[in-house]
N, C-alpha and C positions, 0 to 999 in steps of 0.2 A: 808320620806324614800320610795323607791320603793320596792314593795314586789313582788317576782317571784313566780307566782302561777301555779302550774302544774295540770293538770287534768289527772288522770291515769284511764282509762276507762277499767275496768275488767268486765264490765256488758255485753259485747258482741256488735257485729257490729250493732245490731238494734238500739242501743243507741248512735251511733257515731254522730248523728246529734244534739241530746240533749247535748252531751259532749261539741260540738262546741258552742252551745248557752249559755252553762253555763260559758264556758271561757270568752265569751263576757260580760256575766253579772257580774261575780266576778272581771274582770279586770277593769270595770266601778265603781264597788262598793268600791274595796279596797281603792283606793285614798281617798275616803270620810270619812274612818273610823276616821281618827285623827281629822277631823273637827267636827264630830258629837259627840264624846265622849272623845275627847282629849287623846287618846291612840293610840300608834304604833302597827302595826302588826310585826310579825317577818319578816326577811329578805327573807324568802323562806317558801311556804306553800304548801302542797300537798292535793289535793281533790280526793279521791277515789271512784269510782262508782262501786258497787258491785252488783250481783245478790241478790235476797233476802235471799237464804240459805247461800251464803257465807257472806253476811252483818251479819245475826245472828251468824254465828260461829265466825266471827272476834270480833264482840262485846262481846260475852260470853267468848272468849279466854282472851280479853283484860281485862274484869271485873274478870275472876278468877286469873289472874296474879297480878292485883292490890290488890285484897283481900288477896292472899297469901303473897305478900310483907307487907301488914298492920299486918297480924298475925306474921310473922317474926320479924317486928320492935318492935311491942308492946307486943308480947308474953301474950295474955289473956289467962284466964284460959280455961280448955278443953271444959266446957258447952258453954262458950261464942262464942269460935271458931266454935263449932259445930253449933250453931244457926245461925252464920253469913254464913256458908256453906249451910244451908238449904235455906236461903234467896236466895243465887245465884242459887241454883237449881230452885227455883220458879221463878226467873227472866227468866231462860231459857224457861220455859213453857210459860210465859207471853209474850215474844218476839215472840214465834210462833203464838200466838193468834193475837197481835195487832201490828206487824210490820209495817203494811201498814198505821197506823197513824203517824209514826215516819219519819220526813224529814230528813235533813241534820244533822249530830250529830259530835260534836267536841269530839275528842278522845285524851286523854294524853297517850302517849307512854312510855315505860319503861325508856328511855333516857331523858325524860322529855319535848319533843317537842311535838307539837299537829299537828294532821291531821282532816279533815274533811271527813266522811264517809256517803255514801248516796247510797240507793237503788232506781233506777230510777223507778221501778215498784210501789213503794209506791206513787209516784206522779199520776202514772196513776189511781190507786184506789182512790186517793184523788181528782180527776179531776183538777190536776194542771200541767200536763205534758206539755202542750202546752200554759199554762197561764203565760205570762210574768210578770204581777203584782205580782202573787203569788211567782213565782220562784226567782223575784228580792228581794221580801220581805223576803223570807225565807233564801236566802243566804247573804242578807245584815245583818239580825239577826244573822247568825251563823259566820260571819266573825268577829264579835265583841268578841266571845268567845276567840280565840286565842290571841287577844289583851289583854282581861282581864287576862288571864293566863299569858302573858308576863310582864304585870304590876305588878301582885300580886303573888309572890311565895306561899303566904297563901293557894291559891286555890288548890295547889297540893294535899291537903289532904281535900278538902271541901266535896267530896263525899265517905269518908271513912265510914265504917260501924261502926266504933268506934267514934261517934261523941264526946262523952264526954272526952274521952282520948285526942282527938285532938283539944279541944277546941270550939267545934262548938255547942255543945248543948245548946239549947234556942235560936239560931239564926235563923231567916227566911232567910237562905243562898240562897237556891234555888229560891224562888220567888224574892228574891233581884237580883240574878246574871240574870235570865232569863228575868225578868221585865226590868233590864236595857238594856240587849240585844234587846229586843223589842221596847223599847223607842228609842234607838239609830238606830235600823234597819228601824223603821217607817221613821225617818228623812232621812236617806240614800236613801231608796226606793222612797220617794216622791220626792226628789231632782233629782235622776236618771230618773224617769219616767215622771217628769213634772206634776204629779197629785198624790193624795192620793191614794194608791193602792184600787182598787174596790170601788171607790168613789160612783158608782152607786149601789153598794150593790149587784150586779149580777155576780155569778161566770160563767166562760166561758164554762166549761165542767161539766158533770154529774159525780157523784161520784159510786162507786160500792156499792152493797148491804152491804158487810161486813164493808166497810169504814163508811157508814151511820149509821150502828148498833154500832160500836164501838165508833164513834165519839159522838153519843148521850149519850152513857153510861158514857164517860169519860169527857164529855163538861165542867161540873162544875170544875173539877180537873185542866183541862188545862186552863180554864178562870181564876182561882185563881192564877196560876203560872205565866201566860203569859200577860194577859189582864189587870186583876185588878190592878197590881202594876204601871201601866202607870200614873195614878193620882198621885201617890207617887212621881216619879220622875219629873213630871211637876212642882210639889210644891217644893221640896226640891232643884232642880237645877235651875229651871227657875224663882221659887217663884210666889207670888200673891201680889196683892195691899196691903194686910195687913201685908206680912210677906216676905221680899225680900229672894230669894233663895241663894244657896251657890255659884252657878257658876260652870263651869266645873272644874277649875283648884283646887278649894278648895274641891270640892266634891270628886275628885279622891285621896285625902289623906285617904279616907275610906279604900282603898285596902290594907293599910300598917297595920292595926290593926284590930283583930278580934272584939274586943271591940267596934268598931265603926259599926259593921253590926247590922242591926235592929232585934228586936224580932217581933214575928208575930203581938202583939199588936202595935208595932211602925209603921209597915207597913200599918196599918189601921189609924195611927194617925201621919201624918208627923211631925206636930208642936211638938209633943212630942218628936219625935226623934232628931229633929233639936236642942231642948233644951237640950238635953243630950249630943250630939256628938260636938256641936260647940266648947266647951272647949277642948275635945279630939283632934279634928282636928287642933286647934290652937297649940297644943302641938307637933303634926307632921309636923308643918311648917318650913322648913329649915330657912327661913327668920327669923322667930321669935325666933328660937335656936340661930342664930347669933346675934340677937339683945340682947338675954340674955348674951351671952359670952362678948359682948361689955360693 
């Protein structure tokens, strides 16, 4: 299926050239998503470029709307609601400090659709503004998130502040989701570029002092969420000599059952996760259910 991708540049004319380059990049990456992760993108997708201030405001407005909807739906007690609203206020301060670390971001809108929001000035701080390898890798990664959301209605609540009430308590959902996007994005970017991104290990541009400071501070956290899970996906999807993987089609049954999502311990022990979920994945196999009916 072809996806109509629209770039809405609200960041100003100085980023018009970048908007054109991004359109070329995402138009090349989008058709590769299905082959890399076995998922389709929605028929239409908007990528909005914002100034840093507008990006922060839009992200916070979206976060407040989603939290307010969760409070309305779940009706937690007053102390729990107050605590969650305090966490939202802290996020506002956090974004003001570290926005330059955050690249393209998939956002779920109130109507259930997704957009990708991006502040081009973050790429300047990170030394990625003119770096085709990094831009391709970043947007290849991000394009997988709308495909995940389309495949799995469960993900509508994955970022809920009420994890226990939504069934996500104890699940390593974010490393799983982000690691999966990193795994698939690397495949897409390597195919598009014709080489592994930055295979020489040398970034093409220098980073700002702020970006270097915050990157160093948050590097362990980012590595745990985005890079460390790569080994997990290599083993559970592609397999090893000792233990064949699930393959894409079987693996993607995970997205229909929260019980199939790994715990933090299982993310570090792929064989343990495979042992637990193989029977669960068999239960979600339509062919297996048809066989039972026969």
